[in-house]
N, C-alpha and C positions, 0 to 999 in steps of 0.2 A: 488431501491437498487440493481437491477439486473446488471445495467451497472457497478456498483462498483465491483461486484463479477467477472464479465468478465475481467475488467481492472486488478484486482488483479491476476486473473488466468494467463493472458497473461504476466504480469510482472514477476510472479514466474516462468513461463515457460522459458522466456528469460533469467532469472537469472540462472536457472538450465543449460540451453544451454551454457551460458558463462562459468560457472564453469566446465562443462564437456569439453569444448574446451580447457580451460586453463589446465586442468588435462592431456588431451591427448597431448597438446603441450609440457608440461613439461616432460611427460613420453616418448613420441616418438617425439623428435624434428624433424621438417621437414627440413632436410639438405641433 
């Protein structure tokens, strides 16, 4: 079950990164 935990962790981390990037893009648009 360890691989499942690591997979879940990496998935959650990537999700958080995507959300943060989206938030930054909407707040400070790169233009």
